[in-house]
C-alpha positions as CSV (number, residue, x, y, z in Angstrom):
1,M,-55.0,45.5,-6.9
2,T,-58.1,43.9,-5.6
3,G,-58.4,43.9,-1.8
4,F,-56.0,46.9,-1.3
5,K,-57.2,50.0,0.6
6,K,-57.2,52.8,-2.0
7,F,-54.8,55.6,-1.4
8,Q,-52.3,57.5,-3.5
9,L,-48.7,56.5,-3.3
10,P,-45.9,58.7,-4.6
11,P,-44.0,57.4,-7.7
12,P,-40.7,55.7,-7.2
13,I,-37.7,58.0,-7.5
14,Q,-35.2,57.1,-10.2
15,P,-31.6,56.5,-9.0
16,E,-30.3,59.6,-10.9
17,D,-32.9,61.8,-9.1
18,L,-32.2,60.7,-5.5
19,P,-31.2,63.4,-3.1
20,E,-27.9,62.9,-1.2
21,Y,-29.7,62.0,2.0
22,L,-33.0,60.2,2.3
23,A,-34.4,61.0,5.7
24,G,-38.2,61.2,5.2
25,Y,-38.2,58.7,2.4
26,M,-39.2,55.0,2.3
27,L,-37.2,52.0,1.1
28,I,-39.0,49.1,-0.6
29,S,-36.9,46.0,-0.8
30,E,-36.3,44.6,-4.2
31,T,-37.3,41.0,-4.9
32,E,-33.6,40.1,-5.1
33,L,-32.9,41.3,-1.6
34,K,-32.8,38.0,0.4
35,D,-31.4,39.2,3.7
36,P,-34.0,37.8,6.1
37,N,-33.9,41.0,8.1
38,F,-35.2,43.0,5.1
39,F,-36.9,40.4,2.9
40,R,-40.1,42.1,1.5
41,T,-39.9,45.0,3.8
42,V,-41.0,48.7,3.7
43,V,-38.6,50.9,5.7
44,L,-39.2,54.5,6.9
45,L,-35.9,56.4,7.1
46,L,-35.7,58.7,10.1
47,N,-32.1,59.7,9.8
48,H,-29.5,59.6,7.0
49,D,-26.2,61.5,6.8
50,E,-22.5,61.0,6.3
51,N,-22.4,58.9,9.5
52,G,-25.0,56.4,8.5
53,S,-28.7,56.0,8.7
54,M,-31.5,54.7,10.9
55,G,-35.1,53.7,10.1
56,L,-38.0,51.5,11.1
57,I,-39.5,48.6,9.2
58,T,-43.2,49.4,9.1
59,N,-44.7,46.2,7.7
60,R,-43.7,43.5,10.2
61,P,-46.3,43.1,13.0
62,S,-45.4,40.7,15.7
63,N,-47.8,38.6,17.8
64,A,-47.0,40.6,20.9
65,T,-48.7,43.6,22.4
66,L,-47.3,46.3,24.7
67,S,-48.6,44.5,27.8
68,D,-46.7,41.4,26.8
69,L,-43.4,43.3,26.8
70,S,-43.6,44.8,30.2
71,E,-45.9,44.8,33.3
72,D,-45.3,48.6,33.5
73,L,-47.3,49.0,30.3
74,T,-50.3,46.9,31.3
75,E,-52.2,49.8,32.8
76,T,-51.6,52.3,29.9
77,S,-54.0,53.2,27.2
78,F,-51.7,51.4,24.8
79,S,-51.6,48.0,26.5
80,S,-53.4,46.1,23.8
81,Y,-51.5,47.8,20.9
82,P,-49.5,45.4,18.7
83,V,-45.8,45.7,18.5
84,Y,-44.1,45.8,15.2
85,I,-40.5,44.5,14.5
86,G,-38.8,47.8,13.6
87,G,-35.5,46.1,12.7
88,P,-32.7,43.8,13.9
89,V,-30.9,46.4,16.1
90,E,-31.6,47.0,19.8
91,Q,-34.8,45.0,19.9
92,N,-35.1,45.6,23.7
93,Y,-35.9,49.3,22.9
94,L,-39.3,50.5,22.0
95,F,-40.0,53.2,19.4
96,A,-43.2,55.0,18.4
97,L,-44.6,56.7,15.3
98,H,-47.9,58.6,15.2
99,T,-49.8,60.8,12.8
100,G,-49.5,64.0,14.9
101,F,-51.3,65.6,17.9
102,P,-53.4,68.7,17.7
103,G,-51.3,71.8,18.1
104,N,-48.3,69.9,16.9
105,V,-47.5,68.8,20.5
106,K,-44.2,66.8,20.6
107,S,-41.0,66.4,22.6
108,D,-37.8,68.2,21.8
109,G,-36.4,64.9,20.5
110,A,-39.3,64.1,18.2
111,I,-38.7,63.9,14.4
112,E,-41.3,64.9,11.8
113,A,-40.3,62.5,9.2
114,A,-43.0,63.6,6.7
115,E,-46.5,64.9,6.7
116,N,-48.5,63.1,9.4
117,I,-45.5,60.9,10.4
118,V,-44.0,61.8,13.7
119,F,-41.3,59.8,15.5
120,E,-41.8,60.4,19.3
121,P,-39.0,59.0,21.6
122,D,-40.7,60.3,24.8
123,F,-43.3,57.8,25.9
124,E,-44.7,60.2,28.6
125,V,-45.4,62.9,26.0
126,L,-47.2,60.2,23.9
127,R,-49.2,58.8,26.8
128,S,-50.3,62.1,28.3
129,N,-51.4,63.7,25.1
130,F,-53.2,60.5,24.0
131,N,-55.1,60.3,27.3
132,R,-56.1,63.9,27.0
133,L,-57.6,63.3,23.6
134,L,-59.5,60.3,24.9
135,E,-61.2,62.5,27.3
136,T,-62.4,64.8,24.5
137,P,-64.5,62.5,22.2
138,E,-64.9,65.0,19.5
139,T,-61.2,65.2,19.0
140,Q,-59.6,62.8,16.5
141,V,-57.1,60.5,18.1
142,P,-53.9,59.9,16.1
143,S,-52.8,56.6,14.7
144,I,-49.9,55.2,16.7
145,R,-47.5,52.4,16.0
146,F,-45.0,50.8,18.3
147,F,-41.8,49.1,17.2
148,A,-39.2,46.9,18.9
149,G,-35.8,47.6,17.5
150,Y,-34.7,49.5,14.5
151,A,-32.8,49.2,11.2
152,G,-29.4,50.8,11.0
153,W,-26.7,51.3,8.4
154,A,-23.1,52.3,8.9
155,S,-21.5,55.1,7.0
156,G,-21.7,54.4,3.3
157,Q,-23.5,51.1,3.7
158,L,-26.9,52.2,2.5
159,E,-25.3,54.0,-0.4
160,T,-23.7,50.7,-1.5
161,E,-27.0,48.9,-1.2
162,L,-28.8,51.6,-3.3
163,Q,-26.1,51.4,-6.0
164,R,-26.5,47.7,-6.0
165,G,-30.2,48.1,-6.7
166,D,-31.4,46.5,-3.4
167,W,-34.0,49.2,-2.8
168,V,-36.8,51.1,-4.5
169,V,-37.1,54.6,-3.0
170,I,-40.3,56.6,-2.6
171,R,-41.3,59.7,-0.6
172,A,-42.7,58.7,2.9
173,V,-46.5,58.6,3.0
174,S,-48.5,58.1,6.2
175,D,-51.1,55.9,4.6
176,L,-48.4,53.3,3.9
177,V,-46.8,53.6,7.4
178,F,-50.1,53.2,9.2
179,S,-51.8,50.9,6.7
180,D,-54.6,48.7,8.1
181,E,-53.1,45.8,6.1
182,P,-49.3,46.1,6.7
183,G,-48.8,42.6,5.3
184,K,-49.8,44.0,1.9
185,S,-47.9,47.2,1.9
186,W,-44.8,45.7,0.2
187,K,-46.9,44.5,-2.7
188,Q,-48.7,47.8,-3.0
189,A,-45.5,49.8,-3.2
190,L,-44.2,47.6,-6.0
191,Y,-47.5,47.9,-7.9
192,K,-46.9,51.6,-8.0
193,K,-43.7,51.2,-10.0
194,G,-45.6,49.3,-12.7
195,G,-44.1,47.2,-15.5
196,L,-42.2,44.2,-14.4
197,Y,-42.8,45.2,-10.8
198,W,-46.5,44.5,-11.2
199,V,-45.5,40.9,-11.9
200,A,-43.0,41.0,-9.0
201,A,-45.8,42.1,-6.6
202,E,-48.0,39.3,-7.7
203,T,-45.4,36.5,-7.7
204,G,-42.5,37.7,-5.5
205,Y,-40.2,37.3,-8.5
206,K,-39.1,39.9,-11.1
207,P,-38.9,38.3,-14.5
208,S,-35.7,38.7,-16.5
209,I,-35.8,40.8,-19.6
210,N,-32.6,39.2,-21.1
């Protein structure tokens, strides 16, 4: 695993041990999943119930920054932040994840997906608290990621994909969501599973054992 930032990833969850709903978990696409929307992706699930599920692809940075998307964002503290492709749905909408503000400040609509992973739909809450921390140098500023669009599944659709073996499931971990090298996070997650997945991470192909 030369070149990877060292941090501990949770072990993959075996299919028979999966909970009924997977909000707060991450989906790692299997090598056989060729859908271009999800090819070699790492997805953080924010919502999952009987009506369907919603998440953000965390490892697809685009070439755009926030200021490229809107002139209204040019003067914000986030203007130079890169925008990630969160998924194929509603790509004209912007979403944000961060590692948490001191005092657990967040809007009523925010979702604490996992430890140090907060989904914040209120941009003004994000902006005002971030600016406040910038004025206090000794305060640690949270990591923040912006996403255009999201990944969505209709009722029963994700369950079908899981039964088909399209995804490896792990508990969500902030080091993977906010990785300094998002292009390597898919490989790193597969390394954790070991065995044939080590080969898959290196080559992009899982060898047959038949």
